[in-house]
Structure formats: C-alpha cells, structure tokens
Chimera marker file (.cmm) of the C-alpha trace (Angstrom):
<marker_set name="trace">
<marker id="1" x="1.437" y="-0.834" z="15.209" r="1" g="1" b="0" radius="0.5"/>
<marker id="2" x="-0.854" y="-0.353" z="12.197" r="1" g="1" b="0" radius="0.5"/>
<marker id="3" x="-4.621" y="-0.113" z="12.181" r="1" g="1" b="0" radius="0.5"/>
<marker id="4" x="-6.331" y="-3.199" z="10.845" r="1" g="1" b="0" radius="0.5"/>
<marker id="5" x="-9.460" y="-3.364" z="8.708" r="1" g="1" b="0" radius="0.5"/>
<marker id="6" x="-12.241" y="-5.944" z="9.054" r="1" g="1" b="0" radius="0.5"/>
<marker id="7" x="-10.346" y="-8.730" z="7.271" r="1" g="1" b="0" radius="0.5"/>
<marker id="8" x="-7.048" y="-8.129" z="9.068" r="1" g="1" b="0" radius="0.5"/>
<marker id="9" x="-5.829" y="-5.926" z="6.209" r="1" g="1" b="0" radius="0.5"/>
<marker id="10" x="-4.166" y="-2.564" z="6.978" r="1" g="1" b="0" radius="0.5"/>
<marker id="11" x="-6.728" y="0.222" z="7.081" r="1" g="1" b="0" radius="0.5"/>
<marker id="12" x="-6.528" y="2.914" z="4.388" r="1" g="1" b="0" radius="0.5"/>
<marker id="13" x="-4.061" y="5.712" z="4.966" r="1" g="1" b="0" radius="0.5"/>
<marker id="14" x="-5.884" y="8.664" z="6.499" r="1" g="1" b="0" radius="0.5"/>
<marker id="15" x="-6.671" y="11.156" z="3.758" r="1" g="1" b="0" radius="0.5"/>
<marker id="16" x="-5.644" y="8.795" z="0.938" r="1" g="1" b="0" radius="0.5"/>
<marker id="17" x="-7.587" y="9.143" z="-2.297" r="1" g="1" b="0" radius="0.5"/>
<marker id="18" x="-10.205" y="6.805" z="-3.594" r="1" g="1" b="0" radius="0.5"/>
<marker id="19" x="-10.408" y="5.812" z="-7.252" r="1" g="1" b="0" radius="0.5"/>
<marker id="20" x="-13.168" y="8.296" z="-8.076" r="1" g="1" b="0" radius="0.5"/>
<marker id="21" x="-11.169" y="11.221" z="-6.671" r="1" g="1" b="0" radius="0.5"/>
<marker id="22" x="-8.006" y="10.007" z="-8.412" r="1" g="1" b="0" radius="0.5"/>
<marker id="23" x="-9.760" y="9.882" z="-11.781" r="1" g="1" b="0" radius="0.5"/>
<marker id="24" x="-11.170" y="13.391" z="-11.284" r="1" g="1" b="0" radius="0.5"/>
<marker id="25" x="-7.761" y="15.047" z="-10.850" r="1" g="1" b="0" radius="0.5"/>
<marker id="26" x="-6.672" y="17.762" z="-13.307" r="1" g="1" b="0" radius="0.5"/>
<marker id="27" x="-3.828" y="17.158" z="-15.782" r="1" g="1" b="0" radius="0.5"/>
<marker id="28" x="-1.166" y="18.099" z="-13.203" r="1" g="1" b="0" radius="0.5"/>
<marker id="29" x="-1.258" y="18.318" z="-9.421" r="1" g="1" b="0" radius="0.5"/>
<marker id="30" x="0.978" y="19.680" z="-6.683" r="1" g="1" b="0" radius="0.5"/>
<marker id="31" x="3.286" y="17.460" z="-4.648" r="1" g="1" b="0" radius="0.5"/>
<marker id="32" x="0.949" y="17.282" z="-1.644" r="1" g="1" b="0" radius="0.5"/>
<marker id="33" x="-1.943" y="16.067" z="-3.805" r="1" g="1" b="0" radius="0.5"/>
<marker id="34" x="0.335" y="13.545" z="-5.524" r="1" g="1" b="0" radius="0.5"/>
<marker id="35" x="1.463" y="12.321" z="-2.103" r="1" g="1" b="0" radius="0.5"/>
<marker id="36" x="-2.171" y="11.763" z="-1.066" r="1" g="1" b="0" radius="0.5"/>
<marker id="37" x="-2.772" y="9.804" z="-4.272" r="1" g="1" b="0" radius="0.5"/>
<marker id="38" x="0.271" y="7.649" z="-3.516" r="1" g="1" b="0" radius="0.5"/>
<marker id="39" x="-0.769" y="7.170" z="0.110" r="1" g="1" b="0" radius="0.5"/>
<marker id="40" x="2.331" y="8.836" z="1.544" r="1" g="1" b="0" radius="0.5"/>
<marker id="41" x="2.791" y="11.932" z="3.661" r="1" g="1" b="0" radius="0.5"/>
<marker id="42" x="3.909" y="15.370" z="2.573" r="1" g="1" b="0" radius="0.5"/>
<marker id="43" x="7.305" y="15.124" z="4.284" r="1" g="1" b="0" radius="0.5"/>
<marker id="44" x="7.999" y="11.717" z="2.717" r="1" g="1" b="0" radius="0.5"/>
<marker id="45" x="7.047" y="13.056" z="-0.735" r="1" g="1" b="0" radius="0.5"/>
<marker id="46" x="9.365" y="16.058" z="-0.461" r="1" g="1" b="0" radius="0.5"/>
<marker id="47" x="12.135" y="13.824" z="0.878" r="1" g="1" b="0" radius="0.5"/>
<marker id="48" x="11.782" y="11.543" z="-2.139" r="1" g="1" b="0" radius="0.5"/>
<marker id="49" x="11.843" y="14.576" z="-4.445" r="1" g="1" b="0" radius="0.5"/>
<marker id="50" x="15.018" y="15.914" z="-2.853" r="1" g="1" b="0" radius="0.5"/>
<marker id="51" x="16.647" y="12.490" z="-3.150" r="1" g="1" b="0" radius="0.5"/>
<marker id="52" x="15.603" y="12.091" z="-6.792" r="1" g="1" b="0" radius="0.5"/>
<marker id="53" x="13.504" y="9.043" z="-5.908" r="1" g="1" b="0" radius="0.5"/>
<marker id="54" x="9.947" y="10.332" z="-6.373" r="1" g="1" b="0" radius="0.5"/>
<marker id="55" x="8.117" y="7.510" z="-8.194" r="1" g="1" b="0" radius="0.5"/>
<marker id="56" x="6.534" y="9.795" z="-10.793" r="1" g="1" b="0" radius="0.5"/>
<marker id="57" x="8.204" y="12.146" z="-13.280" r="1" g="1" b="0" radius="0.5"/>
<marker id="58" x="7.803" y="15.730" z="-12.104" r="1" g="1" b="0" radius="0.5"/>
<marker id="59" x="7.782" y="19.071" z="-13.882" r="1" g="1" b="0" radius="0.5"/>
<marker id="60" x="9.932" y="21.843" z="-12.409" r="1" g="1" b="0" radius="0.5"/>
<marker id="61" x="8.322" y="25.171" z="-13.309" r="1" g="1" b="0" radius="0.5"/>
<marker id="62" x="10.449" y="27.824" z="-11.644" r="1" g="1" b="0" radius="0.5"/>
<marker id="63" x="9.917" y="27.371" z="-7.909" r="1" g="1" b="0" radius="0.5"/>
<marker id="64" x="6.878" y="25.163" z="-8.482" r="1" g="1" b="0" radius="0.5"/>
<marker id="65" x="6.856" y="21.382" z="-8.886" r="1" g="1" b="0" radius="0.5"/>
<marker id="66" x="3.916" y="19.785" z="-10.682" r="1" g="1" b="0" radius="0.5"/>
<marker id="67" x="3.186" y="16.089" z="-11.040" r="1" g="1" b="0" radius="0.5"/>
<marker id="68" x="1.437" y="14.832" z="-14.201" r="1" g="1" b="0" radius="0.5"/>
<marker id="69" x="-1.719" y="12.941" z="-13.248" r="1" g="1" b="0" radius="0.5"/>
<marker id="70" x="-1.179" y="10.429" z="-16.053" r="1" g="1" b="0" radius="0.5"/>
<marker id="71" x="2.106" y="9.460" z="-14.376" r="1" g="1" b="0" radius="0.5"/>
<marker id="72" x="0.310" y="8.917" z="-11.073" r="1" g="1" b="0" radius="0.5"/>
<marker id="73" x="-2.273" y="6.726" z="-12.778" r="1" g="1" b="0" radius="0.5"/>
<marker id="74" x="0.476" y="4.675" z="-14.430" r="1" g="1" b="0" radius="0.5"/>
<marker id="75" x="2.425" y="4.117" z="-11.191" r="1" g="1" b="0" radius="0.5"/>
<marker id="76" x="-0.785" y="3.140" z="-9.405" r="1" g="1" b="0" radius="0.5"/>
<marker id="77" x="-1.928" y="0.815" z="-12.198" r="1" g="1" b="0" radius="0.5"/>
<marker id="78" x="-5.036" y="2.860" z="-12.949" r="1" g="1" b="0" radius="0.5"/>
<marker id="79" x="-6.248" y="3.146" z="-16.525" r="1" g="1" b="0" radius="0.5"/>
<marker id="80" x="-7.389" y="6.520" z="-17.756" r="1" g="1" b="0" radius="0.5"/>
<marker id="81" x="-11.140" y="6.660" z="-18.300" r="1" g="1" b="0" radius="0.5"/>
<marker id="82" x="-12.064" y="6.057" z="-21.917" r="1" g="1" b="0" radius="0.5"/>
<marker id="83" x="-13.832" y="8.735" z="-23.907" r="1" g="1" b="0" radius="0.5"/>
<marker id="84" x="-17.033" y="7.507" z="-25.586" r="1" g="1" b="0" radius="0.5"/>
<marker id="85" x="-16.784" y="7.324" z="-29.373" r="1" g="1" b="0" radius="0.5"/>
<marker id="86" x="-17.806" y="10.526" z="-31.129" r="1" g="1" b="0" radius="0.5"/>
<marker id="87" x="-16.777" y="12.759" z="-28.210" r="1" g="1" b="0" radius="0.5"/>
<marker id="88" x="-13.622" y="14.898" z="-28.266" r="1" g="1" b="0" radius="0.5"/>
<link id1="1" id2="2" r="1" g="1" b="0" radius="0.2"/>
<link id1="2" id2="3" r="1" g="1" b="0" radius="0.2"/>
<link id1="3" id2="4" r="1" g="1" b="0" radius="0.2"/>
<link id1="4" id2="5" r="1" g="1" b="0" radius="0.2"/>
<link id1="5" id2="6" r="1" g="1" b="0" radius="0.2"/>
<link id1="6" id2="7" r="1" g="1" b="0" radius="0.2"/>
<link id1="7" id2="8" r="1" g="1" b="0" radius="0.2"/>
<link id1="8" id2="9" r="1" g="1" b="0" radius="0.2"/>
<link id1="9" id2="10" r="1" g="1" b="0" radius="0.2"/>
<link id1="10" id2="11" r="1" g="1" b="0" radius="0.2"/>
<link id1="11" id2="12" r="1" g="1" b="0" radius="0.2"/>
<link id1="12" id2="13" r="1" g="1" b="0" radius="0.2"/>
<link id1="13" id2="14" r="1" g="1" b="0" radius="0.2"/>
<link id1="14" id2="15" r="1" g="1" b="0" radius="0.2"/>
<link id1="15" id2="16" r="1" g="1" b="0" radius="0.2"/>
<link id1="16" id2="17" r="1" g="1" b="0" radius="0.2"/>
<link id1="17" id2="18" r="1" g="1" b="0" radius="0.2"/>
<link id1="18" id2="19" r="1" g="1" b="0" radius="0.2"/>
<link id1="19" id2="20" r="1" g="1" b="0" radius="0.2"/>
<link id1="20" id2="21" r="1" g="1" b="0" radius="0.2"/>
<link id1="21" id2="22" r="1" g="1" b="0" radius="0.2"/>
<link id1="22" id2="23" r="1" g="1" b="0" radius="0.2"/>
<link id1="23" id2="24" r="1" g="1" b="0" radius="0.2"/>
<link id1="24" id2="25" r="1" g="1" b="0" radius="0.2"/>
<link id1="25" id2="26" r="1" g="1" b="0" radius="0.2"/>
<link id1="26" id2="27" r="1" g="1" b="0" radius="0.2"/>
<link id1="27" id2="28" r="1" g="1" b="0" radius="0.2"/>
<link id1="28" id2="29" r="1" g="1" b="0" radius="0.2"/>
<link id1="29" id2="30" r="1" g="1" b="0" radius="0.2"/>
<link id1="30" id2="31" r="1" g="1" b="0" radius="0.2"/>
<link id1="31" id2="32" r="1" g="1" b="0" radius="0.2"/>
<link id1="32" id2="33" r="1" g="1" b="0" radius="0.2"/>
<link id1="33" id2="34" r="1" g="1" b="0" radius="0.2"/>
<link id1="34" id2="35" r="1" g="1" b="0" radius="0.2"/>
<link id1="35" id2="36" r="1" g="1" b="0" radius="0.2"/>
<link id1="36" id2="37" r="1" g="1" b="0" radius="0.2"/>
<link id1="37" id2="38" r="1" g="1" b="0" radius="0.2"/>
<link id1="38" id2="39" r="1" g="1" b="0" radius="0.2"/>
<link id1="39" id2="40" r="1" g="1" b="0" radius="0.2"/>
<link id1="40" id2="41" r="1" g="1" b="0" radius="0.2"/>
<link id1="41" id2="42" r="1" g="1" b="0" radius="0.2"/>
<link id1="42" id2="43" r="1" g="1" b="0" radius="0.2"/>
<link id1="43" id2="44" r="1" g="1" b="0" radius="0.2"/>
<link id1="44" id2="45" r="1" g="1" b="0" radius="0.2"/>
<link id1="45" id2="46" r="1" g="1" b="0" radius="0.2"/>
<link id1="46" id2="47" r="1" g="1" b="0" radius="0.2"/>
<link id1="47" id2="48" r="1" g="1" b="0" radius="0.2"/>
<link id1="48" id2="49" r="1" g="1" b="0" radius="0.2"/>
<link id1="49" id2="50" r="1" g="1" b="0" radius="0.2"/>
<link id1="50" id2="51" r="1" g="1" b="0" radius="0.2"/>
<link id1="51" id2="52" r="1" g="1" b="0" radius="0.2"/>
<link id1="52" id2="53" r="1" g="1" b="0" radius="0.2"/>
<link id1="53" id2="54" r="1" g="1" b="0" radius="0.2"/>
<link id1="54" id2="55" r="1" g="1" b="0" radius="0.2"/>
<link id1="55" id2="56" r="1" g="1" b="0" radius="0.2"/>
<link id1="56" id2="57" r="1" g="1" b="0" radius="0.2"/>
<link id1="57" id2="58" r="1" g="1" b="0" radius="0.2"/>
<link id1="58" id2="59" r="1" g="1" b="0" radius="0.2"/>
<link id1="59" id2="60" r="1" g="1" b="0" radius="0.2"/>
<link id1="60" id2="61" r="1" g="1" b="0" radius="0.2"/>
<link id1="61" id2="62" r="1" g="1" b="0" radius="0.2"/>
<link id1="62" id2="63" r="1" g="1" b="0" radius="0.2"/>
<link id1="63" id2="64" r="1" g="1" b="0" radius="0.2"/>
<link id1="64" id2="65" r="1" g="1" b="0" radius="0.2"/>
<link id1="65" id2="66" r="1" g="1" b="0" radius="0.2"/>
<link id1="66" id2="67" r="1" g="1" b="0" radius="0.2"/>
<link id1="67" id2="68" r="1" g="1" b="0" radius="0.2"/>
<link id1="68" id2="69" r="1" g="1" b="0" radius="0.2"/>
<link id1="69" id2="70" r="1" g="1" b="0" radius="0.2"/>
<link id1="70" id2="71" r="1" g="1" b="0" radius="0.2"/>
<link id1="71" id2="72" r="1" g="1" b="0" radius="0.2"/>
<link id1="72" id2="73" r="1" g="1" b="0" radius="0.2"/>
<link id1="73" id2="74" r="1" g="1" b="0" radius="0.2"/>
<link id1="74" id2="75" r="1" g="1" b="0" radius="0.2"/>
<link id1="75" id2="76" r="1" g="1" b="0" radius="0.2"/>
<link id1="76" id2="77" r="1" g="1" b="0" radius="0.2"/>
<link id1="77" id2="78" r="1" g="1" b="0" radius="0.2"/>
<link id1="78" id2="79" r="1" g="1" b="0" radius="0.2"/>
<link id1="79" id2="80" r="1" g="1" b="0" radius="0.2"/>
<link id1="80" id2="81" r="1" g="1" b="0" radius="0.2"/>
<link id1="81" id2="82" r="1" g="1" b="0" radius="0.2"/>
<link id1="82" id2="83" r="1" g="1" b="0" radius="0.2"/>
<link id1="83" id2="84" r="1" g="1" b="0" radius="0.2"/>
<link id1="84" id2="85" r="1" g="1" b="0" radius="0.2"/>
<link id1="85" id2="86" r="1" g="1" b="0" radius="0.2"/>
<link id1="86" id2="87" r="1" g="1" b="0" radius="0.2"/>
<link id1="87" id2="88" r="1" g="1" b="0" radius="0.2"/>
</marker_set>
C-alpha cells in the first residue's frame, strides 16, 4: 500500500529531492544522490547500473561512478537555469 497525499495522489518518496535542491547540484553527483533525484532507492539504482539500464549516462572513473547533473535534469524534464545576460 502506498501513502496518499491530500488529493489522493501518492505522497513524495521519502528523501526525494525538490526542484530547488535539484537545481543546486554540482556538475556531477554520486549514484546515491542521483537515485534521490530520480526518486528511487540506492539498491534499485545500483541494480539498474549493473544491468546497464540506469536512465542517465554515467561516467566510470576508476572505481567511482559519477552521474552528470545535466543528464538528470534532462531525464526529469527540468530545464537548466538560465544565466542572466552579461554574466559568465
């Protein structure tokens, strides 16, 4: 059984990220942080990685796996914040 919100909608996944936190992420994140952004658990994320089905391109750097934040934004349908004109 799933928890229901006020309008009968499923409640947010515990620990899932809000938009503000998602937009504040650095250029790459670890798998656990990416899983939180996607609203899935750590074990599910690593299972998807092992099966080659993780929904975002990953970067294998030796024993470390990093997930590009831009890829997370794209999968989640979030547009990167625009930089005001005249700012680098």
